[in-house]
C-alpha positions as CSV (number, residue, x, y, z in Angstrom):
1,M,7.3,14.7,1.1
2,T,6.0,11.5,-0.7
3,R,6.9,8.2,0.9
4,L,7.8,5.1,-1.0
5,S,6.5,1.7,0.1
6,V,8.2,-1.2,-1.8
7,G,6.0,-4.2,-2.5
8,I,8.0,-7.4,-2.0
9,A,5.7,-9.9,-3.7
10,T,7.9,-10.0,-6.7
11,A,11.2,-10.2,-4.8
12,D,13.2,-13.5,-4.9
13,P,12.1,-15.3,-1.8
14,L,15.4,-17.1,-1.5
15,R,17.2,-13.8,-1.4
16,L,14.7,-11.8,0.5
17,G,17.0,-11.0,3.5
18,D,19.6,-9.6,1.1
19,E,17.1,-7.6,-0.9
20,L,15.7,-6.0,2.3
21,D,19.2,-5.0,3.2
22,R,19.5,-3.3,-0.2
23,L,16.3,-1.5,0.3
24,A,17.3,-0.2,3.7
25,G,20.7,0.8,2.3
26,A,18.9,2.8,-0.4
27,G,16.9,4.7,2.2
28,V,13.6,2.9,1.9
29,E,11.5,2.9,5.1
30,L,8.4,0.9,4.2
31,V,7.9,-2.6,2.7
32,H,4.5,-3.4,1.4
33,L,3.0,-6.8,2.1
34,D,0.0,-7.9,0.0
35,V,-2.3,-10.4,1.8
36,M,-4.9,-12.0,-0.6
37,D,-7.2,-14.7,0.6
38,G,-8.6,-16.0,-2.7
39,A,-12.1,-14.8,-1.7
40,Y,-12.0,-11.0,-2.1
41,C,-9.8,-11.4,-5.2
42,P,-9.0,-14.5,-7.2
43,V,-5.5,-15.0,-5.9
44,V,-4.1,-16.5,-2.8
45,A,-0.8,-14.7,-1.9
46,T,-0.7,-14.4,1.8
47,A,2.4,-13.3,3.8
48,A,2.5,-14.5,7.4
49,P,2.6,-12.1,10.3
50,A,5.9,-13.7,11.1
51,L,7.3,-11.9,8.1
52,V,6.4,-8.6,9.8
53,R,8.3,-9.6,12.9
54,A,11.3,-10.4,10.7
55,V,11.4,-6.9,9.1
56,A,14.1,-5.2,11.0
57,A,14.6,-1.4,11.5
58,P,15.0,0.9,9.8
59,L,12.4,-0.9,7.7
60,A,8.8,-1.2,8.8
61,A,5.8,-3.2,7.4
62,D,3.0,-1.7,5.4
63,V,0.3,-4.5,5.3
64,H,-2.5,-4.4,2.6
65,L,-5.3,-6.8,3.4
66,M,-7.2,-7.8,0.2
67,V,-9.5,-10.1,2.1
68,R,-13.1,-10.7,3.0
69,D,-13.9,-9.8,6.6
70,P,-10.7,-7.8,7.5
71,L,-12.0,-7.5,11.1
72,A,-11.0,-11.2,11.6
73,H,-7.4,-10.5,10.3
74,V,-6.3,-7.2,11.7
75,D,-5.3,-8.2,15.2
76,A,-2.6,-10.6,14.0
77,W,-0.9,-8.0,11.9
78,V,-1.1,-5.3,14.6
79,D,0.3,-7.7,17.2
80,A,3.1,-8.6,14.8
81,G,4.2,-5.0,14.6
82,A,2.9,-3.6,11.4
83,R,3.2,0.2,11.1
84,I,0.4,0.5,8.5
85,V,-2.6,-1.7,8.2
86,T,-4.8,-1.1,5.2
87,F,-7.9,-3.0,4.2
88,Q,-10.1,-3.0,1.1
89,L,-13.2,-1.1,1.6
90,E,-15.2,-3.5,-0.6
91,G,-14.2,-6.5,1.5
92,A,-15.5,-5.1,4.8
93,A,-19.1,-5.5,5.9
94,E,-18.5,-2.8,8.6
95,P,-15.5,-0.7,7.6
96,L,-16.0,1.8,10.3
97,R,-15.9,-0.9,12.9
98,V,-12.6,-2.2,11.5
99,L,-11.1,1.3,11.7
100,R,-12.2,1.9,15.3
101,T,-10.9,-1.5,16.2
102,L,-7.5,-0.3,15.0
103,A,-7.7,3.1,16.7
104,G,-5.2,3.8,19.5
105,R,-3.1,0.7,18.7
106,G,0.0,2.4,17.3
107,V,-0.7,1.8,13.6
108,E,-1.5,4.0,10.7
109,R,-5.1,3.0,9.6
110,G,-5.7,2.8,5.9
111,V,-8.6,2.0,3.7
112,A,-8.1,1.1,0.1
113,I,-10.5,1.7,-2.7
114,A,-10.6,-0.3,-6.0
115,P,-11.1,1.3,-9.4
116,G,-14.8,0.5,-9.8
117,T,-15.9,1.6,-6.3
118,P,-17.7,4.9,-6.0
119,L,-15.6,7.5,-4.3
120,P,-18.5,8.8,-2.1
121,W,-18.3,5.5,-0.2
122,L,-15.2,6.9,1.5
123,E,-16.9,10.0,2.9
124,P,-18.2,8.4,6.2
125,L,-14.8,7.0,7.0
126,L,-12.5,10.0,6.5
127,G,-12.7,11.1,10.1
128,D,-11.3,7.7,11.2
129,V,-8.4,7.1,8.7
130,E,-4.9,8.2,8.4
131,L,-4.5,6.8,4.9
132,V,-6.6,6.4,1.8
133,L,-5.0,4.1,-0.7
134,V,-6.3,4.5,-4.3
135,L,-5.8,1.4,-6.4
136,G,-4.9,2.0,-10.0
137,V,-5.6,-1.6,-11.1
138,I,-8.2,-4.2,-10.3
139,P,-6.9,-6.3,-7.3
140,G,-5.6,-9.7,-8.1
141,L,-5.5,-9.5,-11.9
142,A,-2.0,-9.7,-13.4
143,G,-0.6,-7.7,-16.3
144,Q,-2.6,-4.5,-15.8
145,R,-1.2,-1.1,-16.7
146,L,-1.8,2.2,-15.1
147,E,-4.4,4.2,-17.1
148,P,-5.0,8.0,-17.0
149,P,-8.5,7.7,-15.4
150,A,-6.8,6.2,-12.3
151,L,-4.8,9.4,-11.8
152,D,-8.0,11.4,-12.1
153,R,-9.5,9.4,-9.3
154,L,-6.4,10.0,-7.2
155,A,-6.7,13.8,-7.7
156,R,-10.4,13.6,-6.7
157,V,-9.6,11.8,-3.5
158,C,-6.9,14.4,-2.7
159,E,-9.6,17.1,-3.1
160,M,-11.9,15.1,-0.8
161,V,-9.3,15.2,2.0
162,A,-8.0,18.7,1.4
163,G,-7.4,20.5,4.7
164,S,-7.1,17.3,6.7
165,E,-4.1,15.3,7.8
166,V,-5.3,12.2,5.8
167,C,-2.5,10.9,3.6
168,V,-3.5,9.8,0.1
169,G,-1.5,6.9,-1.4
170,F,-1.5,5.1,-4.8
171,D,-0.9,1.5,-5.6
172,G,-0.9,-0.3,-8.9
173,G,1.2,-0.1,-12.0
174,V,3.7,2.5,-10.7
175,N,7.0,2.3,-12.5
176,R,10.0,4.5,-13.4
177,G,8.2,6.0,-16.4
178,N,5.0,7.2,-14.5
179,V,6.0,7.8,-10.9
180,D,6.4,11.5,-11.6
181,R,2.7,11.7,-12.8
182,V,1.5,9.8,-9.8
183,V,3.2,12.2,-7.4
184,A,2.1,15.2,-9.4
185,A,-1.6,14.0,-9.1
186,G,-1.2,14.2,-5.3
187,A,0.0,10.9,-4.0
188,R,1.9,11.2,-0.7
189,L,2.5,7.4,-0.5
190,V,3.5,5.5,-3.6
191,V,3.5,1.7,-3.7
192,S,5.8,0.1,-6.2
193,G,7.2,-3.5,-6.4
194,S,7.9,-4.8,-9.9
195,A,9.7,-1.6,-10.9
196,V,12.1,-2.2,-8.0
197,F,12.5,-6.0,-8.4
198,D,12.9,-6.0,-12.2
199,G,15.9,-8.3,-12.3
200,G,18.3,-5.5,-12.0
201,D,19.7,-3.8,-8.9
202,A,16.9,-3.4,-6.4
203,G,18.8,-0.9,-4.4
204,A,19.5,1.3,-7.4
205,N,15.9,1.0,-8.6
206,A,14.5,1.9,-5.1
207,R,16.9,4.9,-4.9
208,F,15.6,6.1,-8.3
209,M,12.0,5.8,-7.2
210,L,12.8,7.6,-3.9
211,E,14.5,10.5,-5.7
212,R,11.5,10.9,-8.1
213,A,9.1,10.8,-5.2
214,A,11.1,13.5,-3.3
215,A,11.3,15.7,-6.4
């Protein structure tokens, strides 16, 4: 079963409470929060840990740290109640130390890998993660589309973790027209934001993406 994590960066901040209610009503369980510090990637777009505390059941927070030195950030998000904490492999000087700091704290530990990063960099970490998040676009650059080589990378990561319980996710450019291909390539967690908050009915859009993920 493939999970859907809905990115809320493009939601209307003045209607966020209503939009979260629509997502919950559609059956969404995870909301994806991007945290960008302007150092790892050229954008500052940081949600506050208080937003995690405000996310009410049945929704849970999936936090993606696109920051330098994630070790300095993870405690605040764990303490706020995040269910998933993922950090960029490229931003961490000691990624294994970050993962082991998160161990046993009730969160799903994730490591994300950008399009230009060699996949073998993941290998020493696979015994300490629950999630590998493959990025289909370069972090922090707007207007990018999902290209076929990204799905090839996704399939290769799935091969790397075959036989384990590591979940492989995909984030970047996922929309109504390509979600089937992302799932077929092996994603068991799909992150999508703009396709849900496209100016239409966020609940209906989320329901569509959930149905395609389940199919």
